[in-house]
LUMROTOR-399080 format. One record per residue (C-alpha): residue number from 1; residue in one letter; x, y, z. Coordinates in Angstrom, 1 decimal. Each point is the difference from the previous one (the first is absolute). Layout:
@seq:NUM, type:A, px:X, py:Y, pz:Z
...
This chain:
@seq:1, type:X, px:61.5, py:24.3, pz:183.5
@seq:2, type:X, px:-2.9, py:2.4, pz:0.3
@seq:3, type:X, px:-1.1, py:1.0, pz:3.5
@seq:4, type:X, px:-3.8, py:-0.2, pz:0.4
@seq:5, type:X, px:-1.6, py:2.7, pz:2.1
@seq:6, type:X, px:-2.9, py:-1.2, pz:2.1
@seq:7, type:X, px:-2.9, py:2.3, pz:-0.4
@seq:8, type:X, px:-3.3, py:0.1, pz:1.8
@seq:9, type:X, px:-3.4, py:1.1, pz:-1.2
@seq:10, type:X, px:-0.5, py:1.8, pz:3.3
@seq:11, type:X, px:0.3, py:3.7, pz:0.3
@seq:12, type:X, px:0.1, py:2.0, pz:3.2
@seq:13, type:X, px:-2.2, py:3.0, pz:-0.3
@seq:14, type:X, px:0.7, py:3.4, pz:1.4
@seq:15, type:X, px:-0.4, py:0.6, pz:3.7
@seq:16, type:X, px:-3.6, py:0.3, pz:1.0
@seq:17, type:X, px:0.2, py:1.1, pz:3.7
@seq:18, type:X, px:-3.3, py:1.9, pz:0.0
@seq:19, type:X, px:-2.0, py:-3.2, pz:-0.4
@seq:20, type:X, px:-1.2, py:-0.9, pz:3.5
@seq:21, type:X, px:-0.3, py:-3.6, pz:1.2
@seq:22, type:X, px:-2.1, py:-1.3, pz:2.9
@seq:23, type:X, px:-0.7, py:-3.3, pz:1.6
@seq:24, type:X, px:-3.4, py:-1.6, pz:-0.5
@seq:25, type:X, px:-0.8, py:1.3, pz:3.5
@seq:26, type:X, px:0.5, py:3.5, pz:-1.2
@seq:27, type:X, px:3.4, py:0.6, pz:1.8
@seq:28, type:X, px:2.5, py:2.0, pz:-2.0
@seq:29, type:X, px:2.9, py:-2.2, pz:-1.2
@seq:30, type:X, px:2.0, py:2.5, pz:-2.1
@seq:31, type:X, px:0.1, py:0.6, pz:-3.7
@seq:32, type:X, px:0.7, py:-1.6, pz:-3.4
@seq:33, type:X, px:3.7, py:0.6, pz:-0.6
@seq:34, type:X, px:0.0, py:-1.3, pz:-3.5
@seq:35, type:X, px:-1.9, py:-2.1, pz:-2.5
@seq:36, type:X, px:1.6, py:-2.9, pz:-1.8
@seq:37, type:X, px:-1.5, py:-0.1, pz:-3.5
@seq:38, type:X, px:0.3, py:-2.8, pz:-2.6
@seq:39, type:X, px:1.6, py:1.7, pz:-3.1
@seq:40, type:X, px:-1.9, py:-2.3, pz:-2.4
@seq:41, type:X, px:-3.6, py:0.3, pz:1.4
@seq:42, type:X, px:0.2, py:3.3, pz:1.9
@seq:43, type:X, px:-1.6, py:-1.7, pz:3.0
@seq:44, type:X, px:1.1, py:0.8, pz:3.5
@seq:45, type:X, px:1.2, py:-3.3, pz:1.5
@seq:46, type:X, px:1.4, py:1.2, pz:3.3
@seq:47, type:X, px:-0.3, py:3.0, pz:2.2
@seq:48, type:X, px:3.0, py:0.8, pz:2.3
@seq:49, type:X, px:-1.4, py:1.3, pz:3.2
@seq:50, type:X, px:1.9, py:2.5, pz:2.2
@seq:51, type:X, px:-0.9, py:-0.7, pz:3.6
@seq:52, type:X, px:1.0, py:1.7, pz:3.2
@seq:53, type:X, px:2.8, py:2.4, pz:0.6
@seq:54, type:X, px:0.2, py:3.7, pz:0.7
@seq:55, type:X, px:1.4, py:2.6, pz:-2.4
@seq:56, type:X, px:1.3, py:-2.7, pz:-2.3
@seq:57, type:X, px:1.8, py:-1.9, pz:2.8
@seq:58, type:X, px:-0.7, py:-3.6, pz:1.1
@seq:59, type:X, px:-2.4, py:-0.7, pz:-2.9
@seq:60, type:X, px:-0.5, py:-3.5, pz:-1.2
@seq:61, type:X, px:-1.1, py:-1.0, pz:-3.5
@seq:62, type:X, px:-2.3, py:-2.9, pz:-0.7
@seq:63, type:X, px:-0.6, py:-1.3, pz:-3.5
@seq:64, type:X, px:-3.7, py:-1.1, pz:-0.2
@seq:65, type:X, px:-1.7, py:-1.7, pz:-2.9
@seq:66, type:X, px:-2.3, py:2.6, pz:-1.4
@seq:67, type:X, px:-3.0, py:-2.4, pz:0.2
@seq:68, type:X, px:0.2, py:0.3, pz:3.8
@seq:69, type:X, px:-0.9, py:3.7, pz:-0.1
@seq:70, type:X, px:-3.4, py:1.6, pz:-0.7
@seq:71, type:X, px:-0.6, py:3.7, pz:-0.7
@seq:72, type:X, px:-2.3, py:1.9, pz:2.3
@seq:73, type:X, px:-1.2, py:2.9, pz:-2.2
@seq:74, type:X, px:-1.9, py:1.7, pz:2.9
@seq:75, type:X, px:3.2, py:0.3, pz:2.0
@seq:76, type:X, px:2.4, py:0.2, pz:-2.9
@seq:77, type:X, px:2.2, py:-2.8, pz:1.3
@seq:78, type:X, px:1.0, py:-3.6, pz:-0.5
@seq:79, type:X, px:-1.1, py:-2.6, pz:2.5
@seq:80, type:X, px:2.1, py:-3.1, pz:0.7
@seq:81, type:X, px:-2.4, py:-2.9, pz:-0.1
@seq:82, type:X, px:2.2, py:-2.3, pz:2.2
@seq:83, type:X, px:0.6, py:0.1, pz:3.7
@seq:84, type:X, px:2.6, py:2.6, pz:1.0
@seq:85, type:X, px:2.1, py:-2.6, pz:1.9
@seq:86, type:X, px:0.3, py:-2.1, pz:-3.2
@seq:87, type:X, px:1.2, py:3.1, pz:-1.9
@seq:88, type:X, px:2.5, py:0.9, pz:2.8
@seq:89, type:X, px:1.4, py:-3.5, pz:0.0
@seq:90, type:X, px:0.5, py:-0.1, pz:-3.7
@seq:91, type:X, px:2.9, py:0.7, pz:-2.3
@seq:92, type:X, px:1.3, py:3.5, pz:0.6
@seq:93, type:X, px:3.1, py:2.2, pz:0.1
@seq:94, type:X, px:1.1, py:3.2, pz:1.8
@seq:95, type:X, px:3.1, py:1.2, pz:-1.8
@seq:96, type:X, px:1.1, py:-2.0, pz:-3.0
@seq:97, type:X, px:-2.8, py:-1.2, pz:-2.3
@seq:98, type:X, px:0.4, py:-3.5, pz:-1.4
@seq:99, type:X, px:0.3, py:-0.7, pz:-3.7
@seq:100, type:X, px:-3.6, py:-0.4, pz:-1.0
@seq:101, type:X, px:0.6, py:-3.0, pz:-2.3
@seq:102, type:X, px:-2.1, py:-3.1, pz:-0.6
@seq:103, type:X, px:1.3, py:-1.8, pz:3.0
@seq:104, type:X, px:-0.9, py:2.9, pz:2.3
@seq:105, type:X, px:-3.4, py:0.4, pz:-1.6
@seq:106, type:X, px:-0.6, py:-3.7, pz:0.5
@seq:107, type:X, px:1.0, py:0.3, pz:3.7
@seq:108, type:X, px:-2.4, py:2.9, pz:0.6
@seq:109, type:X, px:-2.9, py:-1.8, pz:-1.8
@seq:110, type:X, px:0.7, py:-3.2, pz:1.9
@seq:111, type:X, px:-0.1, py:1.9, pz:3.4
@seq:112, type:X, px:-3.3, py:1.5, pz:-0.8
@seq:113, type:X, px:-1.5, py:-3.1, pz:-1.6
@seq:114, type:X, px:-0.7, py:1.6, pz:-3.4
@seq:115, type:X, px:1.0, py:-1.1, pz:-3.5
@seq:116, type:X, px:3.5, py:1.3, pz:-0.9
@seq:117, type:X, px:0.2, py:2.8, pz:-2.6
@seq:118, type:X, px:2.2, py:-1.0, pz:-2.9
@seq:119, type:X, px:2.6, py:2.8, pz:-0.2
@seq:120, type:X, px:2.6, py:-1.7, pz:-2.1
């Protein structure tokens, strides 16, 4: 019997801590920790935001569908287009990241009310 290895078309890109993120009100939220990129299309499907913390402690990470971010070229930052409270109530982790499989991607998309990315 051959064991089948489940693969995903999602690739976590290198850390991107220098990309600033703010709320739509202009308040600083944190930074883009990583970009989740579809291996087949090269499109960024999720941004993992790093919010809060001091000197790397007590940070939380929030996967956000990339379509809920806009780029502000004048300020060289990304702006979250949803209410901050909605983001802070969404799927997140502090220490152990979840397995970013199709079920988790569907959960994130459902929470934000966007079409799920097919990462299978």
